NULUM-424363 format. One line per field, with one value per residue (C-alpha): residue number from 1; residue in one letter; x, y, z. Coordinates in Angstrom, 3 decimals. Example, Ala and Ser with C-alpha at 12.3 -4.5 7.8 and 13.67 -1.06 7.14 Angstrom:
BEGIN
num = 1;2 $
residuo = A;S $
u = 12.300;13.670 $
v = -4.500;-1.060 $
w = 7.800;7.140 $
***
This chain:
BEGIN
num = 1;2;3;4;5;6;7;8;9;10;11;12;13;14;15;16;17;18;19;20;21;22;23;24;25;26;27;28;29;30;31;32;33;34;35;36;37;38;39;40;41;42;43;44;45;46;47;48;49;50;51;52;53;54;55;56;57;58;59;60;61;62;63;64;65;66;67;68;69;70;71;72;73;74;75;76;77;78;79;80;81;82;83;84;85;86;87;88;89;90;91;92;93;94;95;96;97;98;99;100;101;102;103;104;105;106;107;108;109;110;111;112;113;114;115;116;117;118;119;120;121;122;123;124;125;126;127;128;129;130;131;132;133;134;135;136;137;138;139;140;141;142;143;144;145;146;147;148;149;150;151;152;153;154;155;156;157;158;159;160;161;162;163;164;165;166;167;168;169;170;171;172;173;174;175;176;177;178;179;180;181;182;183;184;185;186;187;188;189;190;191;192;193;194;195;196;197;198;199;200;201;202;203;204;205;206;207;208;209;210;211;212;213;214;215;216;217;218;219;220;221;222;223;224;225;226;227;228;229;230;231;232;233;234;235;236;237;238;239;240;241;242;243;244;245;246;247;248;249;250;251;252;253;254;255;256;257;258;259;260;261;262;263;264;265;266;267;268;269;270;271;272;273;274;275;276;277;278;279;280;281;282;283;284;285;286;287;288;289;290;291;292;293;294;295;296;297;298;299;300;301;302;303;304;305;306;307;308;309;310;311;312;313;314;315;316;317;318;319;320;321;322;323;324;325;326;327;328;329;330;331;332;333;334;335;336;337;338;339;340;341;342;343;344;345;346;347;348;349;350;351;352;353;354;355;356;357;358;359;360;361;362;363;364;365;366;367;368;369;370;371;372;373;374;375;376;377;378;379;380;381;382;383;384;385;386;387;388;389;390;391;392;393;394;395;396;397;398;399;400;401;402;403;404;405;406;407;408;409;410;411;412;413;414;415;416;417;418;419;420;421;422;423;424;425;426;427;428;429;430;431;432;433;434;435;436;437;438;439;440;441;442;443;444;445;446;447;448;449;450;451;452;453;454;455;456;457;458;459;460;461;462;463;464;465;466;467;468;469 $
residuo = M;E;S;Q;D;S;K;Y;I;G;R;V;L;G;L;M;R;I;C;C;I;G;A;G;Y;V;G;G;P;T;M;A;M;I;A;Q;K;C;P;N;L;T;V;A;V;V;D;L;N;Q;E;R;I;D;A;W;N;S;D;D;L;P;I;Y;E;P;G;L;L;G;V;V;Q;E;A;R;G;R;N;L;F;F;S;T;D;I;D;E;N;L;K;E;A;D;V;V;F;I;S;V;N;T;P;T;K;D;Y;G;S;G;A;G;Q;A;A;D;L;R;Y;V;E;S;C;A;R;R;I;A;E;V;G;G;G;D;K;I;V;V;E;K;S;T;V;P;V;R;T;A;H;M;V;K;E;I;L;S;E;S;P;N;G;H;A;Y;Q;V;V;S;N;P;E;F;L;A;E;G;T;A;M;R;D;L;A;N;P;D;R;V;L;I;G;G;G;T;D;E;E;G;R;K;A;V;E;Q;V;A;G;I;Y;R;N;W;I;P;E;E;S;I;I;T;T;N;L;W;S;S;E;L;S;K;L;T;A;N;A;F;L;A;Q;R;I;S;S;I;N;A;I;S;A;L;C;E;A;T;G;A;D;V;D;E;V;A;R;A;I;G;T;D;S;R;I;G;P;K;F;L;K;S;S;V;G;F;G;G;S;C;F;Q;K;D;I;L;N;L;T;Y;L;C;G;H;F;G;L;P;E;V;A;S;Y;W;S;Q;V;V;E;M;N;D;Y;Q;K;E;R;F;V;G;R;I;L;D;N;M;F;N;T;V;S;G;K;S;I;A;I;L;G;Y;A;F;K;K;D;T;N;D;V;R;E;S;P;A;I;A;V;C;Q;R;L;L;E;E;K;A;D;L;R;I;Y;D;P;K;V;K;A;T;S;I;L;Y;S;L;G;W;T;E;E;E;A;S;G;R;I;T;F;C;G;D;A;E;E;A;C;Q;G;T;H;A;I;A;L;L;T;E;W;D;E;F;K;D;I;D;F;D;G;V;F;D;K;M;S;K;P;A;Y;F;F;D;G;R;N;L;I;D;P;E;L;L;R;K;A;G;F;R;A;F;A;I;G;K;E $
u = 0.000;2.796;4.387;1.174;0.496;3.991;3.783;0.477;1.817;4.840;2.763;0.137;2.528;5.383;7.916;11.410;11.206;14.035;14.326;16.899;17.753;18.652;16.907;19.906;22.034;22.831;19.827;17.105;18.464;19.801;16.532;14.549;16.611;16.268;12.491;12.251;14.379;12.942;9.142;9.038;10.647;9.142;11.445;10.907;13.174;12.976;14.348;13.775;13.494;9.789;10.470;12.813;10.354;7.560;9.802;10.455;6.694;6.242;7.551;9.900;12.545;15.066;18.007;18.573;19.871;19.127;16.608;15.821;12.298;11.092;12.420;10.814;7.486;7.426;8.038;6.607;3.356;3.878;6.804;8.745;7.693;9.131;8.262;9.269;7.881;11.309;10.568;7.699;9.598;12.718;10.710;9.160;12.376;14.404;17.326;18.271;20.542;22.345;22.796;23.407;25.973;29.509;31.078;34.592;34.723;34.920;35.431;37.544;39.965;40.594;38.977;39.594;40.407;38.479;34.953;32.161;30.313;27.698;24.881;25.932;26.118;22.704;21.262;22.741;21.262;17.861;17.828;18.648;15.950;13.040;13.691;11.243;13.218;16.548;18.000;20.822;22.273;24.026;26.559;25.837;27.395;31.084;32.766;36.322;37.629;36.437;33.285;31.326;32.959;31.281;27.904;28.194;29.148;26.083;23.703;25.166;24.664;20.953;18.787;16.019;17.242;17.415;20.387;22.070;24.525;26.487;27.361;29.359;27.966;29.661;28.313;30.440;28.083;29.199;26.765;25.358;25.443;24.103;21.107;23.234;25.801;23.088;21.525;24.841;27.600;31.232;30.882;28.823;30.972;29.608;31.686;30.630;31.607;33.561;31.550;28.485;25.966;28.098;28.300;24.535;23.988;26.317;24.488;21.110;22.261;23.887;20.553;18.949;21.390;21.214;17.769;19.519;23.286;25.332;27.082;30.557;29.973;29.243;32.389;32.359;35.067;35.459;34.102;37.349;38.389;35.016;35.166;38.740;38.071;35.632;38.125;40.886;38.842;38.032;41.605;42.958;40.465;41.209;44.935;44.620;42.841;45.442;48.209;46.968;46.235;49.821;50.975;48.613;50.657;53.806;52.080;51.205;54.819;56.361;53.896;52.697;48.950;47.556;44.791;47.379;49.513;46.485;45.553;49.092;49.483;45.877;46.494;48.930;46.884;48.648;47.323;44.072;42.186;39.724;40.021;42.745;40.664;42.362;40.141;39.872;39.781;37.683;34.683;31.730;30.921;33.389;36.832;38.221;36.376;37.533;41.167;41.227;39.729;42.305;45.065;43.719;43.528;47.119;48.287;46.176;47.748;51.291;51.915;52.875;54.678;51.580;49.414;51.694;51.513;47.710;47.389;49.328;46.411;44.166;46.895;47.315;43.557;43.542;46.542;44.733;41.781;44.025;46.116;42.973;42.106;45.720;45.575;42.460;44.172;47.443;45.679;43.270;45.958;46.241;42.867;39.207;37.995;34.784;34.803;31.918;32.641;30.192;30.251;28.993;28.168;28.310;27.627;30.771;30.083;27.423;24.107;23.802;22.620;25.166;27.522;29.336;33.071;32.488;35.580;33.215;32.895;36.593;36.896;33.886;34.968;38.384;36.932;34.573;37.523;39.217;36.117;34.732;30.978;29.599;26.803;26.082;24.163;23.742;20.881;20.128;21.588;19.299;20.400;19.741;22.186;24.848;24.501;24.588;27.764;29.414;28.273;26.505;23.026;20.702;21.334;25.124;24.850;22.798;24.828;27.681;26.089;23.431;21.666;20.731;18.277;20.613;24.235;23.819;22.176;24.994;27.634;25.982;28.082;30.778;34.544;35.262;33.687;34.768;33.369;33.383;30.995;30.996;27.258;26.615;24.455;27.500;28.849;25.917;26.452;26.596;30.073;30.133;26.936;28.130;31.435;29.647;27.786;30.812;33.239;36.509;38.972;36.763;38.273;37.239;38.721;37.692;38.071;36.868;38.517;35.023;35.307;37.944;40.182;40.688;36.931;36.847;39.795;38.165;35.152;37.497;38.067;41.352;40.874;42.661;42.251;43.671;47.040;47.323;49.286 $
v = 0.000;2.407;1.867;2.672;5.749;7.114;6.480;8.336;11.358;11.564;11.480;14.012;16.615;16.052;15.585;14.184;10.574;8.916;5.182;3.735;0.045;-1.135;-0.328;-0.745;1.490;3.867;3.752;4.114;7.116;8.908;8.668;9.651;12.834;13.623;13.141;15.359;18.152;17.905;17.667;18.421;15.037;11.571;8.996;5.232;2.840;-0.717;-3.978;-7.699;-8.296;-8.056;-8.151;-5.191;-3.178;-3.963;-2.651;0.588;0.983;0.622;2.568;-0.291;0.524;-2.166;-0.003;2.244;5.730;8.763;11.060;8.650;7.684;11.285;12.020;8.856;9.594;13.119;12.093;8.558;8.449;12.026;11.668;8.766;5.198;1.781;-1.125;-4.528;-3.565;-3.055;-3.115;-0.610;1.889;1.504;1.973;5.215;6.685;9.515;8.964;5.544;5.243;1.909;1.362;-2.356;-4.289;-4.643;-7.136;-8.489;-11.537;-14.843;-16.952;-17.168;-14.566;-11.791;-13.664;-11.895;-8.529;-7.616;-6.187;-8.518;-6.514;-9.085;-7.074;-3.892;-5.769;-7.301;-3.820;-2.548;-5.482;-4.990;-1.291;-2.163;-4.852;-2.786;0.232;3.068;5.914;7.706;7.637;8.819;5.907;6.916;4.743;5.236;1.955;1.969;0.532;0.143;2.693;2.101;0.197;2.788;1.411;-1.960;-0.325;1.813;-1.204;-3.152;-0.229;0.762;-2.772;-2.739;-3.013;-0.846;2.307;4.447;6.587;6.280;8.455;6.969;9.208;8.449;9.912;8.043;8.308;9.592;8.784;7.826;5.433;6.899;10.414;9.596;11.935;14.828;14.013;13.952;17.213;19.060;17.157;18.207;17.719;16.032;14.436;13.894;12.461;12.022;12.035;14.992;15.324;17.570;14.852;13.736;17.281;17.676;14.491;15.701;19.021;17.292;15.196;18.247;20.035;17.523;18.355;22.115;22.036;22.121;22.014;25.147;25.270;25.390;21.980;20.267;18.947;17.697;15.511;12.953;9.468;7.813;10.483;10.224;6.436;6.470;9.319;7.204;4.361;6.821;8.712;5.536;4.312;7.565;7.499;3.868;4.589;7.215;4.757;2.049;4.602;5.689;2.060;1.164;3.929;2.615;-0.588;1.466;3.571;0.477;-0.689;2.643;4.201;6.938;7.674;7.329;9.892;12.444;11.665;11.992;15.321;16.606;15.707;16.596;20.246;20.380;21.994;19.815;16.673;17.652;15.788;13.638;9.828;9.760;7.895;4.615;1.574;-2.165;-1.600;-0.157;-1.917;-1.228;-2.169;0.144;0.576;-2.943;-3.749;-0.593;-0.948;-4.560;-3.405;-0.621;-3.139;-5.446;-2.617;-1.578;-5.142;-5.447;-2.328;-3.493;-1.486;-4.130;-1.678;0.520;-2.551;-3.641;-0.197;-0.198;-3.845;-2.985;-0.840;-3.916;-6.042;-3.490;-3.510;-7.296;-7.090;-4.629;-6.979;-9.935;-7.788;-6.882;-10.557;-11.305;-8.662;-10.284;-13.654;-12.299;-10.619;-13.445;-16.033;-17.086;-18.772;-17.791;-21.374;-21.741;-18.060;-15.703;-12.462;-9.608;-8.072;-4.491;-3.410;-5.394;-2.840;-1.585;1.899;3.637;4.871;2.099;-1.509;-2.466;-5.312;-5.709;-6.174;-5.144;-5.731;-7.470;-10.376;-11.255;-10.636;-12.804;-15.564;-15.693;-15.696;-18.508;-20.431;-20.009;-21.638;-18.502;-18.069;-14.746;-12.516;-9.990;-6.724;-4.159;-1.634;-1.874;-5.108;-8.127;-11.529;-13.077;-10.658;-11.451;-15.197;-14.895;-12.812;-15.385;-18.305;-19.943;-21.425;-20.995;-24.611;-24.176;-20.968;-22.551;-22.467;-20.532;-17.256;-15.403;-12.307;-9.742;-6.872;-4.279;-3.736;-4.527;-7.856;-8.724;-8.061;-9.959;-12.898;-12.453;-12.559;-9.734;-7.010;-6.198;-2.895;-3.051;-0.291;3.280;3.575;6.665;4.721;2.762;5.951;5.875;2.337;1.988;0.478;0.101;-1.947;-3.965;-4.761;-6.093;-8.689;-10.005;-12.822;-11.614;-10.497;-8.511;-7.194;-4.390;-4.208;-0.990;-1.374;2.183;4.174;5.278;5.000;6.642;3.759;5.451;5.512;1.782;1.092;3.023;0.729;-2.257;-3.340;-4.385;-1.949;-1.899;0.634;0.872;2.609;3.077;1.234 $
w = 0.000;0.858;-2.530;-4.428;-2.296;-2.812;-6.555;-6.729;-4.838;-7.103;-10.291;-9.188;-7.775;-10.228;-7.433;-7.816;-6.689;-4.821;-4.258;-1.868;-2.096;1.395;4.695;6.991;9.197;6.328;4.022;6.650;8.597;5.494;3.596;6.689;6.987;3.275;3.499;6.585;5.113;1.567;1.796;-1.933;-2.665;-2.398;-0.841;-0.937;0.955;-0.339;0.991;0.448;4.183;5.050;8.792;8.527;6.437;8.913;11.700;9.791;9.414;13.178;16.165;17.051;14.453;13.447;14.522;17.505;16.873;19.082;17.350;14.521;15.583;15.703;12.208;10.812;12.475;11.037;7.432;7.232;5.275;4.064;1.702;3.253;2.520;3.364;1.079;-0.251;-3.664;-5.159;-8.880;-8.882;-6.776;-8.906;-12.070;-10.820;-9.378;-10.859;-8.472;-7.071;-4.053;-3.612;0.113;0.503;2.489;1.125;3.536;3.345;1.086;2.930;-0.198;-3.339;-4.621;-2.131;0.757;4.055;2.442;-0.706;-0.570;-1.649;-4.306;-5.267;-3.666;-5.464;-8.759;-8.104;-7.559;-10.824;-12.729;-11.086;-12.017;-15.616;-15.746;-14.451;-16.690;-16.174;-17.739;-17.436;-13.920;-11.728;-9.758;-6.551;-4.735;-1.044;0.072;0.937;-2.139;-3.448;-5.894;-9.475;-8.445;-10.416;-13.541;-12.917;-12.257;-15.408;-17.519;-16.408;-16.912;-20.272;-21.637;-20.800;-23.942;-22.443;-24.202;-21.062;-20.063;-16.658;-14.795;-11.886;-8.947;-5.804;-2.562;0.307;3.847;6.708;9.571;13.041;14.674;17.844;16.363;12.878;12.967;14.171;11.489;8.822;9.974;10.230;8.416;8.176;4.435;1.768;-0.911;-4.408;-7.234;-10.839;-14.460;-15.790;-19.021;-19.282;-18.377;-15.457;-14.102;-14.443;-12.431;-9.685;-9.610;-9.300;-6.343;-4.766;-5.143;-2.783;-0.007;-0.585;1.019;4.400;3.948;3.129;-0.210;1.357;2.965;-0.367;-2.063;-5.652;-7.211;-9.945;-9.315;-8.332;-5.852;-4.121;-3.830;-2.524;-0.076;1.910;2.400;3.199;5.800;7.702;7.430;8.905;11.798;12.597;12.352;15.093;17.389;16.790;17.333;20.750;21.670;20.808;23.139;25.851;26.033;26.520;29.187;31.206;31.004;31.992;34.427;32.074;31.840;28.310;28.948;30.031;26.982;24.691;26.233;25.878;22.219;21.375;22.198;19.285;16.507;13.964;15.698;17.412;20.156;18.217;18.057;20.691;23.264;24.116;24.503;24.112;20.344;17.540;16.027;13.779;10.231;8.481;9.988;9.736;6.530;4.797;5.873;4.685;1.406;1.109;1.823;-0.875;-3.414;-2.696;-3.248;-6.387;-7.877;-7.073;-3.890;-1.301;0.999;1.203;1.814;4.653;6.237;6.428;7.469;10.624;11.789;11.930;13.483;16.284;16.874;17.198;19.511;21.781;22.260;23.004;25.328;27.280;27.775;28.708;31.401;32.863;32.953;34.369;37.277;38.035;38.770;35.103;35.013;34.722;34.434;36.381;37.319;36.593;34.736;34.193;30.727;30.795;27.262;24.042;21.270;19.559;20.960;23.016;21.582;19.020;18.999;16.339;17.315;14.005;14.682;18.299;20.477;22.904;20.478;20.544;24.291;25.134;22.777;24.412;27.924;26.967;25.509;28.887;30.475;32.122;32.630;31.422;32.700;29.952;30.023;27.248;27.303;23.570;22.177;22.158;23.437;20.023;18.389;20.982;20.581;16.803;16.913;19.183;17.044;20.001;20.208;23.182;24.123;24.040;26.060;28.839;32.037;30.400;29.272;31.249;29.942;32.572;32.796;34.295;35.264;38.955;38.165;35.749;38.400;41.235;42.454;39.811;40.288;37.831;35.722;32.167;30.905;27.107;25.949;27.266;27.980;30.119;32.576;33.745;35.334;37.769;39.092;42.885;42.928;46.710;46.558;43.574;45.259;48.374;46.268;44.349;45.089;46.569;45.449;43.053;39.825;37.500;33.997;32.264;28.505;27.865;30.668;31.636;35.421;37.620;38.801;42.189;42.747;42.084;44.354;47.177;46.796;47.195;43.614;42.093;39.210;35.862;33.040;29.528;29.409;33.169;35.866 $
***
């Protein structure tokens, strides 16, 4: 019904119609913001997953992001529609955004590094098959440089007689602040062809964003620069995290305080303070995937030294997670077998329910391998998502993994606490009360440097933070 309604509105009022393929962490919020800020446009978000579309059409959205529900509620049914009717919405669209998953390949050539572009290719073929007129096709998914060439080849070979322009418009959202990032971005990057038709397509996409974004924040480039800029931005951000995490290991060995070091170097205007927060490691759907992809591309184009440089960023991130587990073992008499450990937080960062590449996965897997029993609490991540990420069934988890309704419940009767996500509510825990209900000696391992170690020690804990003695 939504699809037919949106098609009707577009035809009667002569509005530009946008269709986004993919109702995930990027497509849903981005299209919701466009619909809210551009009431003169009609926006349809399509996906094969009926359950996901049903969730977008309810008030129990499939993803958690502060501010998202209000934006969706304002625009949904007015000029924002969620549907599984892919072909009809594609046919009617003037601009098609491709916002599907591009995971790291786990098979064949490039396995473990290269991006798996089968979903992007499938979208291009579907667009060509349904026809419906000339279209601008926008890459919103994170893709390797020169992916647009593949999309253009597929569309240009279509016998339907329609003309297509391919534009790159990568997202630079940070989960947890996505709606703020969309409303007031540092920049919007749009890359396209350098001929007249390519420039017109770039201008049309830029016109969408000009409804709320100042001209100086809209950057236009050629296609290849736009595609490569997304990978490079994520690689640079991840590099900063791995750099400060490498220094955290040295701080623990020498007695320096990593937060003090970060503050000291962050005041240098040439360095700046952002992404210098040491932790158990970075996660999320982009950083590791994009660096692996960048490494693969460097190798593919005959640049092994450059590939080696970037691969070290991921290696340092893996080292930091293993180092965190090693510190738990070292301080708990080299064994956690049969011991109960509270896991506070499972999402890869606060204010999201996303667990993709979360450091908590590797930490929990290692603790389970060491025969520990886990009591897990996260305010937004569901137990089913946690079990899936660990590769455990409910039956296997019985007696080994317990899911709790709040932090205090998770900590009750445990030997140690591992804080793995920096949820604000953890700052308000009654640590004196929690300590009283734990086995002694009671340990606290802060993987986010969220809690003052001295506060914990006053409560009685043997407290350990990242990059601190």
